[in-house]
C-alpha positions as CSV (number, residue, x, y, z in Angstrom):
1,M,215.6,31.7,55.1
2,V,213.3,34.7,54.3
3,N,216.2,37.0,53.5
4,R,217.8,34.4,51.3
5,A,214.5,33.9,49.3
6,L,214.1,37.7,49.1
7,D,217.7,38.0,47.8
8,H,217.1,35.4,45.1
9,L,213.8,37.0,44.1
10,E,215.4,40.4,43.8
11,E,218.3,39.1,41.7
12,W,216.2,37.0,39.4
13,L,213.7,39.9,38.9
14,I,216.5,42.4,38.0
15,T,218.1,39.8,35.7
16,F,214.9,39.0,33.9
17,L,213.9,42.6,33.5
18,I,217.2,43.8,32.0
19,G,217.5,40.6,29.8
20,A,214.0,40.8,28.5
21,A,214.2,44.5,27.9
22,T,217.4,44.1,25.9
23,I,215.9,41.3,23.7
24,I,212.8,43.4,23.0
25,I,214.8,46.4,22.1
26,F,217.0,44.4,19.8
27,V,214.0,42.8,18.0
28,A,212.3,46.1,17.6
29,V,215.4,47.8,16.1
30,V,216.0,44.8,13.7
31,H,212.4,44.9,12.7
32,R,212.4,48.6,12.0
33,Y,215.5,48.4,9.8
34,A,214.3,45.2,8.1
35,T,211.1,46.8,7.0
36,G,213.1,49.5,5.2
37,F,215.4,47.1,3.3
38,A,213.0,44.2,2.6
39,E,211.0,44.1,-0.7
40,G,207.8,42.5,-1.9
41,W,205.9,40.1,0.3
42,V,208.7,40.1,3.0
43,Q,208.2,43.8,3.6
44,D,204.4,43.4,3.6
45,A,204.7,40.6,6.2
46,L,207.0,42.7,8.4
47,L,204.8,45.7,8.3
48,K,201.9,43.6,9.6
49,I,203.9,42.9,12.7
50,N,203.1,45.8,15.2
51,L,205.9,46.5,17.6
52,A,204.8,50.0,18.5
53,W,204.4,48.8,22.1
54,A,208.1,47.7,22.4
55,Q,209.4,51.1,23.4
56,E,206.8,51.7,26.1
57,L,207.2,48.2,27.6
58,T,211.0,48.5,27.8
59,I,210.7,51.9,29.5
60,F,208.4,50.4,32.1
61,M,210.8,47.4,32.5
62,F,213.8,49.6,33.0
63,V,211.9,51.8,35.6
64,W,211.0,48.6,37.6
65,M,214.6,47.4,37.2
66,A,215.9,50.7,38.6
67,K,213.7,50.6,41.6
68,F,214.6,47.1,42.6
69,G,218.2,47.6,41.5
70,A,218.5,50.5,44.0
71,A,217.5,48.1,46.8
72,Y,220.0,45.6,45.5
73,G,222.6,48.3,45.6
74,V,222.0,49.1,49.2
75,R,222.3,45.4,50.1
76,T,225.6,44.9,48.2
77,G,227.1,48.3,48.8
78,I,227.5,49.3,45.2
79,H,226.0,52.8,45.6
80,V,228.5,55.6,45.1
81,G,229.1,57.6,48.3
82,V,231.4,60.4,49.3
83,D,232.5,59.5,52.8
84,V,236.1,60.9,53.0
85,L,235.1,63.1,55.9
86,I,233.2,60.3,57.7
87,N,236.2,58.0,57.4
88,A,238.5,60.6,58.9
89,L,236.5,60.6,62.2
90,K,237.2,58.5,65.2
91,P,235.7,55.0,65.0
92,N,233.0,55.5,67.6
93,V,231.9,58.9,66.1
94,R,232.1,57.5,62.6
95,A,229.8,54.6,63.6
96,K,227.2,57.0,64.9
97,F,227.2,59.0,61.6
98,I,226.9,55.8,59.6
99,I,224.0,54.6,61.6
100,F,222.3,58.0,61.3
101,G,222.8,57.9,57.5
102,L,221.4,54.4,57.2
103,L,218.4,55.2,59.4
104,G,217.9,58.4,57.4
105,G,217.8,56.4,54.2
106,A,215.3,54.0,55.7
107,L,213.1,56.9,56.8
108,F,213.2,58.6,53.4
109,T,212.5,55.5,51.4
110,G,209.8,54.5,53.8
111,I,208.1,57.9,53.3
112,I,208.4,57.6,49.5
113,G,206.9,54.1,49.7
114,T,204.0,55.3,51.8
115,F,203.2,58.2,49.5
116,G,203.7,55.8,46.5
117,A,201.3,53.3,48.0
118,H,198.7,56.0,48.6
119,F,199.1,57.2,45.0
120,V,198.8,53.7,43.5
121,W,195.7,53.1,45.7
122,E,193.9,56.1,44.3
123,L,195.1,55.4,40.8
124,A,193.6,51.9,41.0
125,F,190.1,53.4,41.1
126,T,190.5,55.3,37.8
127,D,190.4,54.2,34.2
128,Q,193.9,55.5,33.3
129,V,195.9,53.3,31.1
130,S,199.2,53.5,29.2
131,D,199.2,54.8,25.7
132,D,200.4,51.7,23.7
133,L,200.0,48.7,25.9
134,E,196.9,50.0,27.6
135,L,198.0,48.7,30.9
136,P,196.3,50.1,34.0
137,K,198.5,52.9,35.2
138,W,198.4,51.6,38.8
139,I,200.3,48.5,37.7
140,V,203.0,50.6,36.1
141,Y,203.4,52.8,39.2
142,L,203.3,49.8,41.6
143,C,207.1,49.7,41.4
144,I,207.3,52.9,43.5
145,P,205.9,51.5,46.8
146,L,207.3,48.0,46.2
147,G,210.8,49.2,45.3
148,S,210.9,51.9,48.0
149,Y,209.7,49.6,50.8
150,L,212.3,47.0,49.7
151,M,215.0,49.6,49.8
152,C,213.8,50.8,53.2
153,Y,214.1,47.2,54.4
154,R,217.6,46.9,53.0
155,F,218.7,50.1,54.8
156,L,217.4,48.6,58.1
157,Q,219.1,45.3,57.3
158,V,222.5,46.9,56.6
159,C,222.1,49.1,59.7
160,W,221.4,46.1,61.9
161,S,224.3,44.2,60.4
162,F,226.6,47.2,61.0
163,I,225.6,47.5,64.6
164,K,226.4,43.8,65.2
165,T,229.6,43.5,63.1
166,G,230.9,47.0,62.6
167,H,231.2,46.3,58.8
168,L,229.4,47.6,55.8
169,P,228.7,45.8,52.6
170,H,231.2,46.9,49.9
171,A,231.6,45.8,46.3
172,D,235.0,45.6,44.7
173,H,234.3,47.0,41.2
174,G,237.7,45.9,40.0
175,H,237.2,42.2,40.9
176,V,235.7,39.7,38.5
177,E,234.2,36.6,40.0
178,G,236.4,33.6,39.5
179,L,239.5,35.6,38.4
180,D,242.6,36.6,40.4
181,K,241.6,34.9,43.6
182,E,245.0,35.6,45.2
183,A,244.5,39.4,44.9
184,E,241.3,39.6,46.9
185,F,241.1,41.9,49.9
186,E,238.8,42.1,52.9
187,W,237.5,45.5,51.9
188,A,234.8,45.9,54.5
189,A,237.2,44.9,57.3
190,M,239.6,47.8,56.6
191,S,239.6,50.9,58.7
192,S,238.4,53.2,55.9
193,E,235.9,50.6,54.7
194,L,236.5,51.8,51.2
195,H,240.0,51.2,49.8
196,P,243.1,49.4,50.9
197,K,246.2,51.5,51.7
198,D,249.0,51.7,49.2
199,D,251.1,49.6,51.6
200,D,248.5,46.8,51.5
201,I,248.7,46.6,47.7
202,N,252.5,47.2,47.4
203,P,254.2,46.3,50.7
204,P,257.6,48.0,51.3
205,G,260.3,46.1,49.5
206,A,257.8,44.5,47.1
207,R,258.6,44.5,43.4
208,K,256.1,46.7,41.5
């Protein structure tokens, strides 16, 4: 129940941030060009609209989206990884390396989250604000501990799931939800846990 709620919160937050940032950028660009082409009272009215804060806000939103998106990537297995050597090892040896890597990721992100929390705590007692929005800087940097701790939790979650099932989450970048249902593969259940063999895609004797 908690994991499901956290999953939904993570997805909705990422969706909101990227959607809102895109709209703000679009409005700011249209406004900038419109003020150059408009004439008379229309131009005067547009110039009175101050959108100088738009760039700073979208930068903050994309930073927050990146931090939480990294945690989402760990949960869904969409991060790019070079594991050709790992997959060439024997299953029991490979499992140990995978667990070591996941625990190493959890340790690293946990350390980053702790240092980030300490930094934000000290920053909260200062008067530092952002240039355009004049937001307290500690709010801006709060994404570091929150995103890092969430990523740490996702590493531990994936590690525990791997210990129990022997499978890792893996995203099929070539699959579009709702299309080509017959061509789906159980990617995580395969020995390489990355790609199907050529024989799986084109069995011997099959028409290419």
